[in-house]
Structures are given as structure tokens and as C-alpha cells.
VMD Tcl script that draws the C-alpha trace (Angstrom):
set ca {
  {-10.05 87.92 246.36}
  {-6.35 88.38 247.04}
  {-5.37 85.23 245.14}
  {-7.46 86.33 242.13}
  {-5.68 89.70 242.15}
  {-2.31 87.95 242.16}
  {-3.45 85.67 239.33}
  {-4.59 88.67 237.28}
  {-1.29 90.46 237.85}
  {0.68 87.38 236.79}
  {-1.58 86.92 233.76}
  {-0.88 90.43 232.51}
  {2.85 90.07 233.26}
  {3.10 86.86 231.24}
  {1.09 88.21 228.31}
  {3.22 89.36 225.39}
  {0.58 91.88 224.34}
  {-1.75 94.14 226.28}
  {-4.82 92.27 227.48}
  {-8.42 93.45 227.74}
  {-10.38 93.02 230.93}
  {-12.77 90.67 229.10}
  {-9.85 88.49 228.04}
  {-8.45 88.54 231.55}
  {-11.84 87.53 232.97}
  {-12.05 84.59 230.54}
  {-8.55 83.40 231.44}
  {-9.29 83.77 235.15}
  {-12.47 81.71 234.71}
  {-10.54 79.06 232.78}
  {-7.98 78.69 235.56}
  {-10.64 78.77 238.30}
  {-13.61 76.62 237.23}
  {-15.49 77.40 240.45}
  {-16.01 80.98 239.20}
  {-19.23 81.61 237.35}
  {-19.11 83.31 233.98}
  {-21.22 86.36 234.84}
  {-21.14 90.02 233.93}
  {-20.57 90.83 237.61}
  {-17.34 88.81 237.67}
  {-16.21 90.56 234.49}
  {-16.94 93.95 236.07}
  {-15.05 93.02 239.24}
  {-12.10 91.90 237.09}
  {-12.09 95.31 235.40}
  {-12.18 97.09 238.76}
  {-9.31 94.98 240.12}
  {-7.18 95.69 237.03}
  {-7.93 99.42 237.32}
  {-6.98 99.28 241.00}
  {-3.62 97.78 239.98}
  {-3.17 100.66 237.51}
  {-3.83 103.16 240.32}
  {-1.22 101.43 242.48}
  {1.29 101.67 239.63}
  {1.64 97.91 239.21}
  {0.11 97.90 235.70}
  {-0.32 100.36 232.85}
  {-3.39 101.02 230.76}
  {-2.98 101.94 227.10}
  {-5.15 104.26 225.01}
  {-7.42 101.46 223.84}
  {-8.18 100.45 227.44}
  {-6.09 97.30 227.52}
  {-3.76 96.48 230.38}
  {-0.04 95.75 230.22}
  {2.87 95.37 232.58}
}
mol new
graphics top color blue
foreach p $ca { graphics top sphere $p radius 0.5 }
foreach p [lrange $ca 0 end-1] q [lrange $ca 1 end] { graphics top cylinder $p $q radius 0.2 }
display resetview
């Protein structure tokens, strides 16, 4: 779980635009083929990104997308 969190944080940092949690979940799945493409994984990705917002490591804009 920790490595996925780090990957998500790096993904948002490297993105030039704010990224949605669905987009982040797709990119995470692409870089980790062992992950299954399920709604549960997408929901967990959203929760991890929101946790990073609470910690102050990411920001969330009005449309609900995440940025660094």
C-alpha cells in the first residue's frame, strides 16, 4: 500500500494538469499490471488521494481533481 501511495503522489506531481482519481487509478493500473481494474481499487485510490490532501501533500480543486 505504501508503494502505491508514493506512486500516486509522484503521478500527481509529474502531471502538468490536475488529475482525477479515475485517471490516477487507470495510470496506477497501467504501471502495476498485477492490480485488477475494479471499482474497489478506484475507490481506494480516491481515499488515498484524499488522505494526501488531508496531510497537506496535495491540493484538491473545485472540480474534485488533485494537483500538487
